[in-house]
C-alpha positions as CSV (number, residue, x, y, z in Angstrom):
1,W,0.0,0.0,0.0
2,M,1.0,3.7,-0.2
3,L,0.4,6.5,2.2
4,T,-0.1,10.0,0.7
5,G,1.0,13.0,2.5
6,P,1.1,15.4,4.2
7,L,1.2,13.1,7.2
8,E,3.6,11.7,9.8
9,Y,4.0,7.9,9.7
10,I,6.1,5.7,12.0
11,P,6.2,2.2,10.5
12,P,6.0,-0.7,12.9
13,V,8.8,-3.3,13.1
14,E,7.0,-5.8,10.8
15,V,6.6,-3.1,8.0
16,I,9.3,-2.5,5.4
17,V,9.3,0.8,3.5
18,L,10.0,-0.1,0.0
19,S,10.3,3.4,-1.6
20,K,9.5,7.0,-1.1
21,R,7.8,8.7,-4.0
22,K,7.3,12.3,-5.0
23,A,4.9,13.9,-7.4
24,I,6.4,14.4,-10.9
25,P,5.6,17.8,-12.4
26,L,5.0,17.6,-16.1
27,H,4.7,20.4,-18.7
28,Q,2.0,20.1,-21.4
29,N,4.6,18.9,-23.8
30,E,6.2,16.5,-21.3
31,G,5.1,13.1,-20.2
32,I,6.2,9.8,-18.6
33,Y,5.5,6.1,-19.2
34,V,3.7,4.4,-16.4
35,R,3.4,0.6,-16.1
36,N,0.8,-1.2,-13.9
37,T,2.7,-3.9,-12.1
38,N,-0.5,-6.0,-11.7
39,T,-1.9,-6.0,-15.2
40,G,1.3,-5.1,-17.1
41,N,-0.5,-2.3,-19.1
42,V,1.7,0.7,-20.0
43,R,0.3,4.1,-20.6
44,A,1.6,7.6,-21.1
45,V,0.8,10.4,-18.7
46,I,1.2,13.8,-20.4
47,G,0.8,17.4,-19.3
48,K,0.0,17.1,-15.6
49,T,1.6,16.5,-12.2
50,Y,1.4,12.8,-11.4
51,M,2.1,10.7,-8.4
52,L,2.8,7.0,-9.0
53,Q,0.4,4.7,-7.2
54,E,1.5,1.7,-5.1
55,D,0.9,-0.7,-8.1
56,E,2.6,1.5,-10.7
57,E,6.2,2.1,-11.7
58,L,8.1,4.1,-14.3
59,W,8.6,2.2,-17.5
60,E,11.6,2.5,-19.8
61,K,10.7,2.7,-23.5
62,Q,13.2,0.9,-25.7
63,L,14.2,2.7,-28.8
64,P,16.8,1.7,-31.5
65,Q,20.1,3.4,-30.9
66,I,20.0,5.1,-34.3
67,V,16.6,6.7,-33.4
68,K,18.0,7.9,-30.1
69,T,20.9,9.5,-31.9
70,L,18.7,11.1,-34.5
71,L,16.4,12.5,-31.8
72,S,19.3,13.9,-29.9
73,S,20.8,15.6,-33.0
74,E,19.8,19.3,-32.9
75,S,20.4,19.6,-36.7
76,H,17.6,17.1,-37.3
77,T,14.9,19.5,-36.2
78,A,16.2,22.3,-38.4
79,A,13.8,23.2,-41.2
80,D,16.5,23.1,-43.9
81,K,17.5,19.4,-43.6
82,H,15.5,16.2,-43.8
83,Y,18.3,14.0,-42.5
84,A,20.3,14.0,-39.3
85,K,23.8,12.9,-40.1
86,E,26.0,10.9,-42.4
87,W,27.2,7.5,-41.3
88,K,30.8,7.4,-42.5
89,N,33.0,7.6,-39.3
90,A,32.2,4.5,-37.4
91,G,34.4,5.5,-34.4
92,K,32.7,8.8,-34.1
93,D,29.3,7.1,-34.2
94,R,30.2,4.8,-31.3
95,G,31.3,7.8,-29.3
96,D,28.0,9.6,-30.1
97,E,26.0,6.5,-29.2
98,Q,27.7,6.2,-25.8
99,T,27.1,9.8,-25.0
100,V,23.4,9.5,-26.0
101,S,23.0,6.4,-23.9
102,E,24.4,8.1,-20.9
103,T,22.1,11.2,-21.2
104,W,18.9,9.4,-22.5
105,D,16.0,9.1,-20.0
106,A,13.9,6.2,-21.3
107,T,11.1,6.9,-18.8
108,K,10.1,10.2,-20.4
109,V,7.7,10.3,-23.3
110,V,9.6,10.6,-26.5
111,S,8.8,13.8,-28.3
112,F,9.9,15.2,-31.6
113,Q,9.4,18.5,-33.3
114,V,8.4,17.9,-36.9
115,P,10.0,20.5,-39.1
116,H,8.0,22.7,-41.4
117,N,7.0,21.1,-44.7
118,S,8.0,17.6,-43.6
119,A,6.3,14.5,-42.4
120,V,6.9,11.8,-39.7
121,Q,5.3,8.4,-39.6
122,L,4.6,6.6,-36.3
123,Y,3.6,2.9,-36.2
124,D,1.7,1.4,-33.3
125,Y,2.7,-2.3,-33.0
126,K,-0.2,-3.1,-30.7
127,S,-3.0,-1.8,-32.9
128,K,-1.2,-2.5,-36.1
129,M,-2.0,1.1,-37.3
130,S,0.2,3.9,-38.4
131,R,-0.3,7.7,-38.4
132,V,1.5,10.5,-40.3
133,A,2.1,13.9,-38.7
134,F,2.9,16.9,-40.9
135,G,5.1,19.8,-39.7
136,P,5.3,22.1,-38.0
137,D,4.0,19.9,-35.2
138,M,5.0,18.2,-32.0
139,V,4.6,14.4,-31.9
140,M,4.8,12.3,-28.7
141,L,5.2,8.5,-28.9
142,G,2.8,6.3,-27.2
143,P,4.1,3.2,-25.3
144,D,3.6,1.0,-28.3
145,E,4.6,3.4,-31.1
146,Q,7.9,3.7,-33.0
147,F,9.2,6.0,-35.6
148,T,9.5,4.8,-39.2
149,Q,13.1,5.0,-40.1
150,L,14.4,6.1,-43.5
151,S,17.7,4.8,-44.9
152,L,18.4,7.0,-47.9
153,S,21.1,6.7,-50.5
154,A,23.7,9.4,-50.8
155,G,27.0,10.3,-52.4
156,N,27.9,10.6,-56.1
157,P,27.3,8.0,-57.4
158,K,24.6,7.0,-55.0
159,K,25.3,4.4,-52.3
160,A,22.6,2.8,-50.2
161,N,22.1,3.4,-46.5
162,M,24.3,6.5,-46.3
163,W,21.7,8.8,-44.6
164,K,19.5,8.0,-41.7
165,A,16.4,10.0,-41.0
166,I,13.0,9.9,-39.4
167,A,11.6,13.1,-40.9
168,L,10.7,13.2,-44.6
169,W,11.2,16.5,-46.4
170,L,8.3,17.3,-48.8
171,S,9.3,20.6,-50.4
172,P,11.2,20.8,-53.7
173,M,14.8,19.7,-53.4
174,F,17.6,18.6,-55.7
175,T,19.1,15.1,-56.0
176,S,22.4,14.7,-57.9
177,D,23.8,11.5,-59.3
178,I,26.6,10.4,-61.5
179,I,26.0,7.6,-64.0
180,V,28.0,6.0,-66.8
181,V,26.3,5.4,-70.2
182,E,27.5,3.8,-73.4
183,T,26.5,4.9,-76.9
184,S,25.8,2.7,-79.9
185,D,29.3,3.3,-81.2
186,H,30.7,2.1,-77.8
187,A,31.7,5.5,-76.4
188,R,31.4,5.5,-72.6
189,L,30.3,8.8,-71.0
190,Q,30.0,9.9,-67.4
191,L,26.9,12.1,-66.8
192,D,26.6,14.4,-63.8
193,L,22.8,14.9,-63.4
194,Q,20.6,16.8,-61.0
195,Y,16.9,16.1,-60.5
196,N,14.4,18.6,-59.1
197,R,11.9,16.6,-57.1
198,H,9.2,16.9,-54.4
199,F,6.3,14.9,-52.8
200,E,2.8,15.8,-54.0
201,I,-0.1,15.3,-51.5
202,E,-3.5,16.9,-51.9
203,D,-5.3,15.9,-48.7
204,Y,-3.2,16.1,-45.6
205,T,-6.0,14.7,-43.4
206,N,-6.3,11.5,-45.4
207,Q,-4.0,9.1,-43.6
208,A,-4.3,6.4,-46.3
209,E,-2.9,9.0,-48.8
210,A,-0.3,10.3,-46.4
211,S,1.0,6.8,-45.6
212,K,2.0,6.4,-49.3
213,L,4.9,8.8,-48.6
214,F,6.7,6.1,-46.5
215,C,5.9,3.2,-48.8
216,V,9.4,3.5,-50.3
217,P,12.1,3.6,-47.6
218,D,14.9,4.6,-50.0
219,F,13.1,6.8,-52.6
220,V,16.4,8.6,-53.5
221,G,18.1,5.3,-54.4
222,D,15.0,4.1,-56.4
223,L,14.8,7.5,-58.2
224,C,18.4,7.4,-59.2
225,K,18.2,3.7,-60.3
226,A,15.1,4.3,-62.4
227,M,16.5,7.5,-64.0
228,A,19.8,5.8,-64.8
229,S,18.0,2.8,-66.4
230,R,15.9,5.0,-68.6
231,I,18.9,7.2,-69.7
232,R,21.1,4.2,-70.4
233,G,18.4,2.6,-72.5
234,A,17.9,5.8,-74.5
235,V,21.6,6.6,-75.0
236,S,22.5,3.0,-76.0
237,S,20.5,3.4,-79.3
238,I,22.2,6.6,-80.6
239,T,25.7,7.5,-81.7
240,F,28.1,9.7,-79.8
241,D,27.8,12.6,-82.3
242,D,24.0,12.6,-82.0
243,F,24.2,12.5,-78.2
244,H,26.8,15.2,-78.1
245,K,24.6,17.5,-80.2
246,N,21.3,16.8,-78.5
247,S,22.2,15.5,-75.1
248,A,19.7,17.7,-73.2
249,K,16.7,16.8,-75.4
250,I,17.6,13.1,-75.4
251,I,17.9,12.9,-71.6
252,E,14.7,14.8,-71.0
253,M,12.8,12.6,-73.4
254,A,14.3,9.5,-71.7
255,V,13.3,10.8,-68.2
256,F,9.9,12.2,-68.8
257,G,8.7,10.4,-71.9
258,T,6.4,11.7,-74.6
259,D,2.7,12.4,-74.5
260,P,1.0,10.0,-77.1
261,E,-1.6,12.6,-77.9
262,T,0.5,15.8,-78.4
263,R,3.8,14.0,-79.2
264,Q,5.5,16.5,-76.9
265,V,7.9,15.8,-74.0
266,R,6.1,15.6,-70.7
267,K,6.8,18.3,-68.1
268,R,7.0,15.9,-65.1
269,L,7.3,12.3,-64.0
270,K,5.2,11.0,-61.1
271,F,5.7,7.8,-59.1
272,P,2.2,6.9,-57.9
273,A,3.5,4.4,-55.2
274,N,4.6,7.3,-53.0
275,N,3.4,10.4,-54.8
276,F,7.0,11.3,-55.7
277,V,7.3,13.8,-58.6
278,V,10.3,14.8,-60.7
279,T,9.9,18.2,-62.4
280,S,13.2,18.8,-64.2
281,V,16.6,17.3,-64.9
282,D,19.8,19.3,-65.1
283,I,22.9,18.1,-66.9
284,K,25.8,19.5,-65.0
285,S,28.6,17.8,-67.1
286,V,29.2,15.2,-69.7
287,E,32.7,13.7,-69.7
288,P,34.0,10.7,-71.6
289,V,35.3,7.9,-69.5
290,D,37.9,6.7,-72.0
291,Q,41.0,9.0,-72.3
292,R,41.2,8.6,-76.0
293,T,37.5,9.5,-76.4
294,R,38.1,12.5,-74.2
295,D,41.1,13.6,-76.3
296,S,39.1,13.2,-79.5
297,L,36.2,15.1,-78.0
298,L,38.5,17.9,-77.0
299,K,40.0,17.9,-80.5
300,S,36.6,18.0,-82.1
301,V,35.4,20.7,-79.8
302,T,38.5,22.8,-80.6
303,L,37.9,22.2,-84.3
304,A,34.3,23.1,-84.0
305,I,35.3,26.3,-82.1
306,E,37.8,27.2,-84.9
307,I,35.2,26.5,-87.6
308,T,32.6,28.6,-85.7
309,T,35.1,31.4,-85.3
310,Q,36.1,31.3,-89.0
311,S,32.4,31.3,-90.0
312,Q,31.7,34.2,-87.7
313,E,34.7,36.1,-89.2
314,A,33.5,35.4,-92.7
315,A,30.0,36.4,-91.8
316,A,31.3,39.6,-90.2
317,R,33.4,40.3,-93.3
318,R,30.5,39.8,-95.7
319,E,28.3,42.0,-93.5
320,A,31.0,44.7,-93.5
321,E,31.2,44.5,-97.3
322,R,27.4,44.6,-97.6
323,H,27.3,47.7,-95.4
324,E,30.0,49.3,-97.5
325,Q,28.2,48.6,-100.7
326,E,25.0,49.9,-99.2
327,S,26.7,53.0,-98.1
328,Q,28.2,53.6,-101.6
329,G,24.9,53.0,-103.2
330,K,23.2,55.4,-100.8
331,L,25.9,58.0,-101.5
332,E,25.6,57.6,-105.3
333,R,21.8,57.8,-105.1
334,Q,22.1,60.9,-103.0
335,R,24.4,62.5,-105.5
336,I,22.0,61.7,-108.4
337,E,19.1,63.1,-106.3
338,D,21.1,66.3,-105.6
339,E,22.0,66.7,-109.3
340,A,18.3,66.2,-110.2
341,A,17.2,68.7,-107.6
342,A,19.8,71.3,-108.9
343,E,18.7,70.7,-112.5
344,K,15.1,71.2,-111.4
345,A,16.0,74.4,-109.6
346,R,17.9,75.6,-112.7
347,R,14.9,74.9,-114.9
348,G,12.7,76.8,-112.5
349,L,15.1,79.7,-112.6
350,L,15.0,79.8,-116.4
351,S,11.3,79.6,-116.4
352,L,11.0,82.5,-114.0
353,Q,13.5,84.5,-116.1
354,A,11.4,83.9,-119.3
355,E,8.3,84.8,-117.5
356,S,9.9,88.0,-116.2
357,A,11.1,89.0,-119.7
358,A,7.7,88.3,-121.1
359,I,6.0,90.3,-118.4
360,E,8.5,93.1,-119.0
361,S,7.9,93.3,-122.8
362,T,4.2,92.9,-122.4
363,G,4.1,95.7,-119.8
364,Q,5.9,98.1,-122.1
365,A,3.6,97.5,-125.0
366,K,0.6,97.7,-122.8
367,A,1.8,101.0,-121.3
368,E,2.4,102.5,-124.8
369,A,-1.0,101.3,-126.0
370,F,-2.6,102.7,-122.9
371,S,-0.9,106.0,-123.3
372,R,-2.0,106.2,-126.9
373,A,-5.5,105.3,-126.1
374,E,-5.5,107.8,-123.2
375,A,-4.2,110.6,-125.6
376,A,-6.9,109.7,-128.1
377,R,-9.5,109.8,-125.4
378,I,-8.3,113.1,-124.2
379,E,-8.3,114.6,-127.7
380,A,-11.8,113.2,-128.3
381,E,-13.0,114.7,-125.1
382,A,-11.4,118.0,-125.9
383,A,-13.0,118.0,-129.4
384,V,-16.4,117.2,-127.8
385,Q,-15.9,119.9,-125.3
386,E,-15.0,122.3,-128.0
387,A,-18.0,121.4,-130.1
388,K,-20.2,121.8,-127.0
389,L,-18.7,125.3,-126.3
390,K,-19.1,126.3,-130.0
391,A,-22.7,125.1,-129.9
392,Q,-23.4,127.0,-126.7
393,A,-21.7,130.1,-128.2
394,H,-23.8,129.8,-131.4
395,K,-26.9,129.3,-129.2
396,I,-26.1,132.4,-127.2
397,E,-25.5,134.4,-130.5
398,T,-28.7,133.1,-132.0
399,E,-30.7,133.9,-128.9
400,S,-29.2,137.3,-128.6
401,E,-30.0,138.0,-132.3
402,L,-33.5,136.7,-131.7
403,E,-34.0,138.9,-128.7
404,R,-32.6,141.9,-130.6
405,M,-35.0,141.2,-133.5
406,N,-37.9,140.8,-131.1
407,A,-37.0,144.0,-129.4
408,A,-36.7,145.8,-132.8
409,R,-40.0,144.3,-133.9
410,E,-41.7,145.3,-130.7
411,A,-40.2,148.8,-131.1
412,D,-41.5,149.0,-134.6
413,I,-44.9,147.8,-133.6
414,K,-45.0,150.2,-130.7
415,F,-43.9,153.0,-133.0
416,A,-46.5,152.1,-135.5
417,L,-49.2,152.1,-132.9
418,E,-48.1,155.3,-131.7
419,Q,-48.2,156.7,-135.2
420,N,-51.7,155.4,-135.7
421,N,-52.9,157.0,-132.6
């Protein structure tokens, strides 16, 4: 049994005090594993202060050593990496494992901060169910849950089980690989390739869809093997010259394939098993494996550069000659146009001079005729005026004579009358 304080207890002689227990304070993100000694059931107590009962004890959860090392690595929770460390130095790994074992508290609930844009899968061995958590999130392992480990290929060329990880990075990343191909004319080439890839998931709440992400433990190795197989098959059917001229097109067609309807190269390649998508392939370098082939390739490249340089020089020379001929033609045409314009101006001047002379002679004749007509008019007007004056004078004389005669007649009449009287 167990006595809970505060109280004072003096055990009798026949009673043995097995242990003294204190309440364990727990944060909301902290917990402990508690095992019932009667039933053997293990449960996780999280986020509250807990006092172990008389039939309970702390339970140590067993985790693989690699998982302990990954959880203890601070770089693993960083958002820019989906792997924890590279397993190359075995001595260093044993030292790290010993340090982790000394500091690891197996009774505390295992928690892990899932980085942004990444996923973690937890498998419950009791219920035979798995769940996938997407970051950013905090996951806490139940008593019967374990992390799904990923053993990824790494290096150039790729080697299996080089990277260990429990978090799967979903965002676009690059995967590089080096493969050796052989053309139809037996030229062996070493290709340094880089693939842009990401995981595509539409419904994050659909656990069946999310669990596909972890169906392929070494998706990097499978990707590189599949791509290498496709590229080797495509290159083996063409000659070295054709591959050297159209290497990018040939590799893209081999990786993505062609659409049967449009006959165009597809833009992406999707692996439906784990919703893994490849969007592009970059050819970093193409180098012959054989030294003789490399020397001949270097010679052909040098010769091609010389031919290209000579052709560019000839094209530039022809272009300069063409520009010179065009300039001379433009200059000659301008000279002819200037001469035509001068001749036209000269013709206009002569026309104006002729018109001026004609106007001058016409004006003189017109002035003489006008003066003669004016003189004749003036003479005629003077004659008319003279005739008018003569007529008026004759009229005056006639009237004067008539008045004189009338006056004489009246005087005679008056005289006659006076004589008669």
